[in-house]
N, C-alpha and C positions, 0 to 999 in steps of 0.2 A: 652659686656665684663663681665665676672663673677667677683663678688666682694669677697674680702678676708678680714677676720677679724684680720689679724695679720700684723706686719710690715715685709717688705722684701726689698731687693735691686732690684729696677727695672733696667733692661737692655734692652732698646728698640733700634731700629735702628736709632740712632742719630749720626750725623756727628761730633758734637762737644762734647768732653769729655763724651762719652756714659756711662762710669762707674759711673759717679756721677750726670749727669743731670737728675733730678727727674721727668721724664715724661714717662708715659706708654700710648701707643695709644689704642684706642678702635677699631682698624682696624681688618681686617679679621685674620691677623697673630698675635698671642699672644706674650707677652714678652718671651725672650729666656729661662729664668729660674726664678722660684719663690721659696723662702724659707719660709715655714710655720712652726713655732714652734710646737712641738708635743703636748704641753699643750693645744693648742686650737683645736686640731682635735676632731671632733664630738661634739663640744660644741654648745649649742644653746644660742643665744644672749638674755639675760634677761634685761628687762627695768630697768633703773636706773635714778633717778631724779637728775638732775644737780643742783648745788648750785650757787647762784648768789651773787656777791658782792653788798652790799646794795646801796652805793653811794647816801646818803641823803634820803633813803627810809625806815628809821627805822619803824618797826611795820607793814610794808606792806607785803602782801603775794605775792612774785614774781611769774610771770607767769611761769618761768621755774621750779617752785616747784609744778606745777599742771600738771596732765596728759592732753595731747591734746585730747579733746573729739572728738567723731566721726565727721570726716571732710572728705568730698569728697569720699574717698575710704572705709569709715566705719571701719577704723582700729584705735585702741587705741594705741598711740605711745608716746614716750618721746623724748625730744630734748636736747642732743643726747642720745643714748642708752649707755650701759656699754662699748661698743667698739668704742665709739666716732662717731657713725653713725647717720645720719639723713635719715631714710629709707635706701636706698642703697648707699647714698652719704657719703663722709667723710672718716674716718678710719685713719690708720697710715701706709703709704706706704713709708718707710724710710729705710736707711741703719741700720744694727743692732747696729752700733756705737751710734745712737741717741736714741735707745729705752729706755735705762735707764734714760737719761736726760729728755725725754718726760714724763716718769712715775713719776720721781721725781718732775717735774714741776706741773703735775696734782695733785699729793698728796699735794704739798705745797699750791696750789691754793685753793683746796677744804678745807684744814685745816684753812688757813688764812681768808677765806671768812666767817668763823664762829668765828674768833678771834676778840673780842671787841676792843682791843688795835690797831690792824691793821685797823679795820674799822674806828676808830676815827682818826687815822693818815691820812688815805686816804680821809675821809670826810673833814678834816681840810685843807688839801692841795688843794682839789678841790674847796673849798669855798674861801680860802684866797689867793691862788697862781694862780689858773686857772681862778677864777672869777665866778664860778657857784653860782646860777643857771643862765643859759642863758635865755634871754627874749623870750617870745612868742609874736611876734610883729604883730599887725594888719596892713597890707600893704594897707592903704586906697586908695592911688592913683592907685596902681596896681589893686585893686579891681574895682575901677571905670573904668579903662581901659578895663576890660573884661566884663562889663555889655553890654547886648544886646540893641537893639533899644527901648525896652520897659522899660529900666532902671533896668532890672533884671539880676542877675548873682550870682555866688558863692562869699563867703567871703574868702579872701586869707590871711593866717597868715604865718609868717616866723619864724622858730625856729632858733635863731641867734647863731649858733655855731661859726660863723665867729668872734664873739666878745670874744671868749676864748683867753687866753694868747697863743701866737704863731699864732693865726689867723685861727684855724680850730678845728674840732672835734678830731683830732689825739692825742691831749694832754691827753685826758681822759684815753686812753689805755696805753700811754707811762708812765704816772705816776704810774698806777697800776702795770705794768710789772717791772718798775724800783724798786718799793718796794719789789716785789717778788724776784728780783735778789739779793737785799741786804739781804733778809732773807736766800737765798740759798748760800750766801757767794761768789757770782760771781761779780768780780770787772771789768770785761771787757765786754762791750756791743757792739753788732753788730746790724745793721738794714739795711733794703733796703728802697729805696724811688724812686718814679716816679716824682710826681709833686714837691717833696721836702718838703712838709708839714709834713710828718711823720719823715723825716730826721731831720727837725728843731725841732720837738717835742722830738725826741730821744736825740738830742744834748742838748736840754734845760734841760731835766731831769737828764742827766749825769752831766751837770754842777751843777745842784742843789744838787745832792747826791755825787758828787766827784768821778764819775765813768769814766773809759776810754771809748771813743766812736769812733766806726769806722762805717761809712755809705757807703754802696755800691749803686752806682747810674750810670745808663746808660749814656754814653758819649753824646748821643743825647739829653737826658733829662737835662744834666748839661748845655748844651748850651741854651736850651729854658727856663730853670728855673735858670738862673745864679744868680739872686738875692738871692734865697734860698741857693745856694751853698755858697755864701759869708756869709750868716747868720750862717750856720752850722760851717764854719771855724772860724768865730768870737767867737762862743760859745765853741770852743776848740775841735771840732770833726775833725777827719781825713776823708775826702771824697775821696773814692776810685773809680776811673772811670772804667767802664766796657765797653770795646770796641767791643767785639764779638757779633755775632747775629745782632739784630736790635739796640743794645745799648740802650735798654729801660728797663721798669720795670721787665719784665720776666727774662731778662738776669741778672739784678741786684739781683733779688731774688735767682736765681740759684747760683750765686757767693757767696751770703751770706750763703746759705746752705752749700756750700763747705767749707767755713771758719768754720762754726759751727762743721762740721764733724771733722775737723782737730784740733780744739781747744775746744772741748766740755767740758772738765773738768774745764776750767777757764772762760768760756764765756757763757753769756745768749744772746739769739737771741730775740730781741724785734720785732716780726713780726707785720707788720702794718695793716693787714686786717683780715677779718674773713675767711681766706684761710689757707692752710698749713695743717699739720697733727694734729690730736687730741693731746692735748686739745686746740690748738690755736683757731679754729673757735668758740668754746664755750667760751673760756676765753676772747678773744677780744670782742666778742658780749656782754658778761656780764659787762665788764668794760665800754662799751659804752651804756649799757641799761639805764643809767641815763638820756639819751636824751628823751627816750619815757616815762619814769616815770615822769619826770618834765612836759612833754607835757600833760599827762593825768591830772595831778594836776592843771596845769595852765588853761587848757581848762575848767575844772569844775569851776574854779574861774571866768573866763571871760564870759562864756555863759551857764554854768550849765550843760554841757553834754560832750560827746566825739566828736572828729573830725569825719567827714564823710569820708574824704579821706586823706591819707598820701602819700606824693610824695618825692622821693629822687633819686639822681643819683646813678648808680651802676657801679663800676669797679670791684674791689674785693668784695666790698659791705659792708664795715664796718659802714659808716654813715647811710646807709639805714637800716641795721640790728639793729643798736642802736635805731633808731626811731620805727621800726616795732615791735621789740620783745615784748614790753609791750602790744601790741594790737593784737598779733597773735590769741589769743583766742576770740577776739571780732569780730565775723564774720560779724557784721554790719558795720565794718570799712574797707574800701577798702585800700589795700596796693599796691602802684604803684612804681615800680622801672624803671628808665630810663637809658638805655645803650647808648653807643656811636656808631652811625651808620657810622661814618667816612665819606668817599666819597659816601656812599650809600650801602645798603645791597647787591645789586647785583654786586657791583664793586669788591668785594673780599677784599677791604681795609676798614675794620671797626673793631670794638671791641664789637660787639653785640653777646656775648657768649651765653646768654640764648635764644636769638632769632634764631641764626643760628648754634649753637654749637652741638657737639655730646659728648656722655659720654666717659670719659677717666680719666686718673690720671696724675696730674701735681703738682709738689711741695708738694708731700706727701699726697694728698687727692683725692678721686674720686669726680668728678663734671662734669659739662658741659665744653667743651673746643672747641676752634677753631682749627680744624685739618682736614687734607685731607683724601682721601680714603685709604692711606697707613699708617694713624695714625701719620703723621708728623705734628707738630705744624704749623699752618698758622699764619704768623706774623700779629699782629693786627695793626690798625691805628686809631688814634684819634688826633685831634688838642689839646686835653686835655691830658697832660702827666699822670694825675692821673687815667684816664680811659683806658689808652693804655695797656691793659693786656688781654691775650688770655684765661684766666680762670675766675672763679667766686667762691665765697664762697659756700661750699656744702649745707649750710642751705638754701641759695637762690634757688639752684637747686631743693631741696626738696619742698620748698614752691611753686615753679613753677609747679612741677609734680603733687602735690595734688590739685592744683588750688586755693590755698589760696592767693597767691600774683599774680599780673599782671605785666608783663614786656614788655616795649615798647622801641623804639630806636629813637634817634634824631641825625641827621647828623651834620657835622661840619658847614655846611651852615646855618642850622636852629639855632644852638647854638650861632653862631657868627654873621652871616649876616641877619638872620631872613628869614622866609618863607612868601613871599607876599600873603596875603589872603584877601578875602572879607567876611564881616559878614552881615548876614541878620536876620531879626526878625524871619524868619521861620526856623532858625538854619541850613541853607544851607551854606556850606563853599566851595568856589570855588577859583581856582587860579586866580590871577590878573597879569597883565603885570608888568614888572619891572619898567615901567614908572609911575605906580600908577594910570593909567586911570581907570575910572569906567567901569566895565563890566556888561552886562545884566545877571540877575539871571536866571539860567536854569528853575527855578520854578516861572518865572515872573508872571504868571497868578494867582498864589497862594501867591505871596509875593510882597507887595507894599512898604515894608520897606527897605531902603537902608542905607548903612554905608560906610565910606571911608576905603581905604586900610590901613592896619597896616603893616608897613614895617621896624620898628625899630628892631634891633637885641635884643635877650634876654639879652645879656650882657649890651648893652646900655640902654635897656628899664628899667631895675631895677636901673641902675645908675642914670638915668634922672628923673624917676618917684618917687623914694624913697631915692635917695642919698646914695645908698648902691652899691658898686662895688663888684659883686660876682666873685668867682673863675669860671674858664671855666668849671670845673666839675659841679658846681651848675647850670651854665647856661644851661646845657642840661636838667635838671629838669625844669627850668624856661621856656625853649622853648616848652616843652610838654604842658604847660598850654594853649597854642594856640589851641590845639585840645581838651584837657580835658574840658576846661570851657564851650565849646559849648554844651556839653552833660549833664552838671550838673543842677539840679533844683535850683531855686532861693533860696538864703540864705544858700546853702550847705557850710559847714565849711571845708576848705582845709588847711592842714598844710604842708608846703614845708620845708624840711630841708636845710637851708642855710649853707652848710657844711664847707665853707671856704671863705675867702675874696680874692679879685682878684688883689691885688697889684702885686703878682708874675706874673700875666698874661698880664699886661698892655702892655709890649713891644711886646708880641705876637699879641695882638689885634691890635696894631698900624700898624703892618705889613700888616694886612688884611683889616682893615677898615680905610678909609681915613678921619681922624678926624682933 
């Protein structure tokens, strides 16, 4: 599908509210009509350096202020360009009603990011209210668990975003956007939420700043994340159930956008991920970039160097981008995102957008999407409400296409129940029986070292080895360690973003694991 550099009203063949549902397929048939303002006709996109909010990084040269040097395709690019694009991804695919609001938001963000008073207020709140900086914790027992028979293996560190006020990374962005809303004179806040963590963060900052808060949430997610619904209401937010579609995050986001279109003059939309139209992918990323900046500094303090591998779960992709962004230009640091494979990649019931998706437009930006041959959205599935989304942030799509970041997927079973595997000193990994019996190594002649079956779930493993109950979203990243650690050299430094705590998921886990 061709990319356009201007905003327009997408009208695709959607069964539900086609005049507002912001999705354009990448199918053979194009959208029915596209409006491109004359002022952009014939224009060539010029690179523009984006500005980053400092977040405790005074005096540091942010990576987004440097050009991305020749990588993969030998092109010199910026992230994003003046049209809000990451390569061909991103942009502003929105109704004309929202164009002024987006331009106003971008101007305010770029201006305030250079304002010392704004920076000081943001830094003070992040330190005194949120509790930053979050620790970079050496997971000693988890590290021991992944050692091979020779006693060798990587060193695993957890970036403890779960220790932030409200229990996840989401508060970083919510605080920044609430301050922006105050500057713009917007007293009504809307937000979307899946797992409820962003909704809780939005409700929290609205209580802090005295703003009215309305949170859209899919009815299915409200049921499986009922504790967070109660928290939002306790904080004074009105939680609005969305019943159509799959009643999950995609539908909640669509409904929030409809609200914004209707109430744009009085309302600011605190979008919770690095998705949506420009400037949201850039802005949300930059508010979360504090995660990676702290990680770099903490790594230098702990072992005098950079991490070798960064790992994070990916739904929309905000926690991953917050960790990755600082290291995008350090090509010796591997960036690994882990998506939700649901019931399996071949089942059709998954949320592995970067693994199985096609390029299209959803919720105002071009990116990889889960869609069928007719360009209709394929409903995603994940046991994790926060990963249950058919799209992904455009910068993740860009990093995938240029080969800078790697993306893999983990199924519900692997994240929750664990994948029974055998470990051998020769680094051979084979499936074991569910009874946990020892199986002969297929390389038996070359491998005399044996180990017992590891069958604890990723969720239970971190809980029982480190006393940290992770969110189901984080559990997907943790589950990938089973495969990743087998391939890493001894002493490699792995930093995994512990994006949220798992209190909200305990009742879901209890339904699946007999504890």
